C-alpha positions as CSV (number, residue, x, y, z in Angstrom):
1,M,-14.7,7.2,-58.4
2,I,-13.7,4.8,-55.7
3,W,-13.1,7.6,-53.3
4,F,-16.8,8.6,-53.4
5,W,-17.6,5.0,-52.3
6,L,-15.0,4.8,-49.6
7,A,-15.6,8.3,-48.2
8,S,-19.4,8.0,-48.0
9,L,-19.8,4.3,-47.0
10,S,-16.9,3.6,-44.8
11,P,-18.4,5.4,-41.8
12,V,-21.3,3.0,-42.0
13,V,-18.9,0.2,-41.0
14,T,-17.5,2.0,-38.0
15,I,-20.8,3.3,-36.8
16,A,-22.4,-0.2,-37.1
17,L,-19.4,-1.6,-35.1
18,A,-19.9,1.1,-32.5
19,A,-23.6,0.1,-32.2
20,L,-23.0,-3.6,-32.0
21,A,-19.7,-4.0,-30.2
22,G,-19.3,-0.8,-28.1
23,G,-15.9,-0.6,-26.5
24,I,-13.6,1.7,-28.3
25,W,-15.7,1.7,-31.5
26,P,-17.9,4.7,-30.7
27,V,-14.8,6.9,-30.3
28,V,-13.4,5.5,-33.5
29,A,-16.7,6.2,-35.3
30,L,-16.7,9.8,-34.0
31,L,-13.1,10.4,-35.0
32,H,-13.9,8.9,-38.4
33,V,-16.5,11.4,-39.2
34,T,-14.7,14.4,-37.7
35,G,-10.9,14.5,-37.3
36,F,-10.2,11.9,-40.0
37,V,-12.2,13.9,-42.6
38,L,-10.3,17.1,-41.7
39,L,-7.0,15.2,-42.0
40,M,-7.8,13.7,-45.4
41,D,-8.9,17.1,-46.7
42,R,-5.3,18.3,-46.1
43,L,-3.8,15.6,-48.3
44,P,-3.4,16.1,-52.1
45,A,-6.5,15.0,-54.0
46,P,-5.9,11.7,-55.8
47,R,-6.5,11.4,-59.5
48,G,-9.2,9.2,-60.8
49,R,-12.1,8.8,-63.2
50,P,-15.2,10.8,-62.4
51,A,-18.3,9.0,-61.2
52,R,-20.7,7.9,-64.0
53,A,-24.1,9.5,-64.2
54,D,-25.7,6.1,-63.7
55,D,-23.5,5.3,-60.7
56,P,-25.4,3.1,-58.2
57,L,-23.7,4.7,-55.1
58,P,-26.6,7.0,-54.1
59,A,-29.0,4.0,-54.1
60,V,-26.6,1.8,-52.1
61,Q,-25.9,4.6,-49.6
62,A,-29.6,5.2,-49.1
63,L,-30.2,1.5,-48.4
64,A,-27.3,1.5,-46.0
65,H,-28.8,4.5,-44.2
66,L,-32.2,2.8,-43.9
67,A,-30.5,-0.2,-42.3
68,L,-28.1,1.7,-40.1
69,L,-30.7,4.0,-38.6
70,P,-32.8,1.3,-36.8
71,L,-29.5,-0.3,-35.6
72,V,-28.4,2.9,-34.0
73,I,-31.8,3.5,-32.5
74,W,-31.8,0.0,-31.0
75,S,-28.3,0.3,-29.6
76,L,-28.8,3.7,-28.1
77,A,-32.2,2.8,-26.6
78,Q,-30.8,-0.4,-25.2
79,G,-27.5,0.9,-24.0
80,G,-25.8,-1.6,-26.3
81,A,-22.7,0.6,-26.8
82,G,-22.1,1.0,-23.1
83,N,-22.8,4.2,-21.2
84,P,-19.4,5.9,-21.9
85,G,-19.9,5.3,-25.7
86,L,-23.5,6.5,-25.9
87,L,-22.7,10.1,-26.6
88,A,-19.9,9.3,-29.1
89,L,-22.2,6.9,-30.9
90,G,-25.1,9.4,-31.0
91,L,-22.9,12.2,-32.2
92,S,-21.1,10.2,-34.9
93,A,-24.5,8.8,-36.2
94,G,-26.1,12.2,-36.2
95,L,-23.2,13.7,-38.1
96,Y,-23.2,11.0,-40.6
97,F,-27.0,11.1,-41.1
98,G,-26.9,14.9,-41.4
99,Q,-23.8,15.3,-43.6
100,V,-23.8,12.2,-45.8
101,S,-27.4,10.7,-45.7
102,N,-28.9,14.2,-46.3
103,S,-26.5,15.0,-49.1
104,N,-27.2,11.7,-50.7
105,A,-31.0,12.1,-50.4
106,H,-30.6,15.5,-52.0
107,E,-28.8,13.9,-54.9
108,L,-31.6,11.3,-55.3
109,I,-34.5,13.7,-55.2
110,H,-32.9,15.4,-58.2
111,R,-32.7,12.2,-60.2
112,P,-35.0,11.8,-63.2
113,I,-35.9,8.2,-62.3
114,R,-39.0,7.9,-60.1
115,W,-37.8,5.1,-57.8
116,Q,-34.6,6.9,-57.1
117,R,-36.5,10.1,-56.2
118,G,-38.7,7.9,-53.9
119,L,-35.6,6.5,-52.2
120,G,-34.4,10.0,-51.5
121,V,-37.7,11.0,-50.0
122,A,-37.6,7.8,-47.9
123,V,-34.3,8.9,-46.4
124,F,-35.7,12.4,-45.6
125,V,-38.8,10.9,-44.1
126,S,-36.7,8.6,-41.9
127,L,-35.1,11.7,-40.4
128,L,-38.6,13.3,-39.9
129,F,-37.7,15.9,-42.5
130,G,-39.8,14.7,-45.4
131,H,-41.1,18.2,-46.3
132,H,-37.6,19.1,-47.4
133,A,-38.1,17.0,-50.5
134,S,-40.8,19.4,-51.6
135,A,-39.4,22.6,-50.2
136,H,-36.0,22.1,-51.7
137,L,-37.3,21.5,-55.2
138,L,-40.3,23.9,-55.3
139,V,-39.1,26.7,-53.1
140,H,-35.3,26.7,-52.6
141,H,-34.3,26.2,-56.2
142,V,-36.9,28.7,-57.4
143,H,-36.3,31.5,-54.9
144,V,-32.7,30.9,-53.7
145,A,-30.8,34.0,-52.6
146,T,-34.0,36.0,-52.2
147,E,-36.2,36.9,-49.3
148,R,-38.8,34.4,-50.5
149,D,-36.4,31.4,-49.8
150,P,-36.5,30.6,-46.0
151,N,-33.2,28.6,-46.5
152,S,-31.1,31.5,-47.7
153,A,-29.5,33.1,-44.7
154,R,-29.3,36.9,-44.6
155,R,-26.1,38.8,-44.0
156,G,-25.6,39.2,-40.2
157,E,-28.1,36.5,-39.3
158,G,-26.8,34.0,-36.8
159,F,-27.4,30.3,-37.3
160,W,-29.4,29.9,-34.1
161,H,-31.9,32.5,-35.4
162,F,-31.8,31.0,-38.9
163,W,-32.5,27.4,-37.8
164,P,-36.1,27.8,-36.6
165,R,-36.9,30.4,-39.3
166,A,-35.7,28.1,-42.0
167,W,-37.4,24.9,-40.6
168,I,-40.8,26.5,-40.1
169,G,-40.6,28.7,-43.2
170,S,-39.6,25.8,-45.5
171,F,-42.3,23.6,-44.1
172,R,-45.0,26.2,-44.8
173,A,-43.6,27.3,-48.2
174,G,-43.3,23.7,-49.3
175,L,-46.9,23.0,-48.2
176,R,-48.2,26.0,-50.1
177,A,-46.4,25.0,-53.2
178,E,-47.7,21.4,-53.0
179,R,-51.3,22.6,-52.4
180,R,-51.1,24.4,-55.7
181,R,-50.2,21.1,-57.4
182,H,-52.3,18.5,-55.5
183,G,-55.5,17.9,-53.6
184,D,-55.5,17.5,-49.8
185,W,-55.3,13.7,-49.9
186,T,-52.8,13.4,-52.8
187,N,-50.5,16.0,-51.2
188,P,-47.1,14.4,-50.5
189,Y,-47.2,16.0,-47.0
190,V,-49.7,13.3,-46.1
191,L,-46.9,10.7,-47.0
192,Y,-44.3,12.7,-45.1
193,L,-46.4,12.8,-41.9
194,A,-47.5,9.2,-42.2
195,G,-43.9,8.1,-42.8
196,A,-42.7,10.0,-39.7
197,A,-45.4,8.3,-37.7
198,A,-44.3,4.9,-39.1
199,W,-40.7,5.6,-38.0
200,G,-41.9,6.6,-34.6
201,L,-43.7,3.2,-34.4
202,I,-40.5,1.4,-35.5
203,A,-38.5,3.2,-32.8
204,L,-41.1,2.3,-30.2
205,V,-40.8,-1.4,-31.2
206,L,-37.0,-1.2,-31.1
207,G,-36.6,0.6,-27.9
208,G,-39.8,1.6,-26.2
209,W,-40.4,5.3,-25.6
210,G,-36.6,5.6,-25.2
211,G,-36.3,4.6,-28.8
212,V,-38.8,7.3,-29.8
213,V,-36.7,9.9,-27.9
214,V,-33.5,8.6,-29.6
215,L,-35.1,8.9,-33.1
216,V,-36.2,12.4,-32.4
217,L,-32.8,13.4,-31.1
218,L,-31.0,11.8,-34.0
219,A,-33.4,13.5,-36.4
220,L,-32.9,16.9,-34.9
221,H,-29.2,16.5,-35.0
222,A,-29.3,15.4,-38.7
223,Q,-31.7,18.2,-39.6
224,M,-29.4,20.7,-37.9
225,Q,-26.6,19.5,-40.2
226,L,-28.7,20.0,-43.3
227,L,-29.7,23.5,-42.3
228,L,-26.1,24.3,-41.4
229,A,-25.2,23.4,-45.0
230,D,-27.9,25.6,-46.3
231,Y,-26.8,28.4,-44.0
232,V,-23.2,28.1,-44.9
233,Q,-23.7,27.7,-48.7
234,H,-25.9,30.8,-49.1
235,Y,-25.0,33.1,-46.3
236,G,-25.3,36.8,-47.2
237,L,-25.7,36.2,-50.9
238,R,-28.6,37.9,-52.7
239,R,-29.9,38.2,-56.2
240,A,-30.4,41.7,-57.4
241,T,-34.0,42.8,-58.2
242,G,-34.7,44.2,-61.6
243,A,-36.9,47.2,-62.6
244,D,-39.8,44.7,-63.1
245,G,-39.5,43.6,-59.5
246,R,-38.1,40.1,-60.4
247,P,-34.8,38.8,-59.2
248,E,-32.0,38.3,-61.6
249,P,-31.3,34.8,-62.9
250,V,-29.4,32.5,-60.5
251,A,-25.6,32.8,-61.1
252,A,-22.5,31.2,-59.7
253,R,-22.0,34.1,-57.3
254,H,-25.2,33.1,-55.4
255,A,-23.7,30.1,-53.6
256,W,-20.6,29.4,-51.6
257,N,-18.4,26.4,-52.5
258,A,-15.7,24.3,-50.9
259,P,-12.9,22.6,-52.9
260,Q,-11.6,20.2,-50.3
261,W,-11.6,16.8,-52.0
262,Y,-12.4,14.2,-49.2
263,S,-15.3,16.0,-47.5
264,S,-16.7,16.7,-51.0
265,A,-16.4,13.0,-51.9
266,M,-18.1,12.1,-48.6
267,M,-21.0,14.4,-49.3
268,L,-21.2,13.5,-53.0
269,N,-19.9,16.8,-54.2
270,A,-22.6,18.8,-52.4
271,P,-20.0,21.5,-51.6
272,R,-19.8,22.2,-55.3
273,H,-23.0,24.2,-54.8
274,S,-22.8,26.9,-57.5
275,D,-22.8,24.4,-60.3
276,H,-25.6,22.5,-58.7
277,H,-27.8,25.5,-58.7
278,L,-26.9,26.3,-62.3
279,H,-27.5,22.7,-63.3
280,P,-29.8,21.1,-60.8
281,M,-30.2,17.8,-62.8
282,R,-26.4,17.4,-63.2
283,A,-25.2,14.2,-61.5
284,Y,-22.9,14.6,-58.5
285,G,-19.9,13.2,-60.4
286,D,-20.2,15.8,-63.1
287,L,-20.4,18.9,-60.9
288,R,-17.7,21.4,-61.5
289,L,-15.8,23.9,-59.4
290,D,-14.7,26.8,-61.5
291,P,-12.4,29.7,-60.6
292,E,-15.2,32.3,-60.5
293,H,-17.3,30.4,-58.0
294,P,-17.2,31.9,-54.5
295,V,-15.1,29.8,-52.2
296,L,-15.4,29.3,-48.5
297,P,-12.2,29.8,-46.4
298,R,-12.4,26.3,-45.0
299,S,-14.1,22.9,-45.8
300,M,-17.8,22.5,-45.3
301,P,-17.6,20.6,-42.0
302,A,-15.2,23.2,-40.6
303,M,-17.4,26.1,-41.7
304,A,-20.5,24.4,-40.3
305,A,-18.7,24.1,-36.9
306,L,-17.7,27.8,-37.1
307,A,-21.3,28.8,-37.8
308,L,-22.3,27.4,-34.4
309,V,-20.5,30.5,-32.9
310,P,-22.2,33.4,-34.6
311,P,-19.7,36.2,-33.6
312,L,-16.8,34.2,-35.0
313,W,-18.7,33.3,-38.1
314,R,-19.6,36.9,-38.8
315,R,-16.0,38.0,-38.2
316,V,-14.8,35.6,-40.8
317,M,-17.6,35.6,-43.4
318,D,-18.6,39.2,-43.5
319,G,-15.1,40.1,-44.7
320,H,-15.4,37.5,-47.4
321,L,-18.7,39.0,-48.4
322,R,-17.1,42.4,-48.8
323,Q,-14.3,40.9,-50.9
324,L,-16.8,39.1,-53.1
325,A,-18.8,42.3,-53.6
326,E,-15.6,44.1,-54.7
327,R,-14.8,41.4,-57.3
328,T,-18.3,41.4,-58.7
């Protein structure tokens, strides 16, 4: 269990030092969330007890995120890291917010306790992505691996085409789903938009209009990481349609998984994606990776980087899709 804490929270320390002290720390922070993760994934997984279902880590990580984001906005807007370190600080923070904070918020919005779900929504709102809390639960989990889910990538679709389609499509689909459940003024989209405006005001106070620009750029970077995860984890997988026109039930073969231990710990087992879709309320520490689950050829961070180059992505993944089809 300790590895979940160390992997997901230790970058908070290096990113905070990068924001406050500058110097070599922005480079250290960037290496921490990139090369160090890839290196740790190559080491044997340590043995340890699984995380408890009532583990407080998700709440602690969410609070750390809500403290770290204003610090990074202030530092980048004020140039506190020094000009050579600005890019490294921005990239490391964006990667952390996108890969860890988003994964953690995803864990929280699936929790049965109301205040925990609210904390997850608060993290998404801080990244100007509040609608994902609705679209993920009401659209993605219902229609995953079908054409009705904007966040399930089609075979042959490049990420740069998927990104705007998924962002706009999930916003609209989530809004339609919430309108069926709420009136206009009780619709959570009002909260999402108001929260985004509040964060814009916080950024304005912290760094003027430069702070607002920094918030938007960090949010876009983090949103890209989340949509990369959706793209990678469902690329090319489709549920068959029955004679009644309904899709078959969700199965393990409708999501890609990654077994690398350290990046999984950092992202609270989000790469164990098949089991999550089969058991959406199962806590991160209990998620399983079974032999029949489709497995990506590399870790989630490595595959997300590969997805940025669509020709290389298709060369790798289309072959894996064919192999998966032959097995099933």
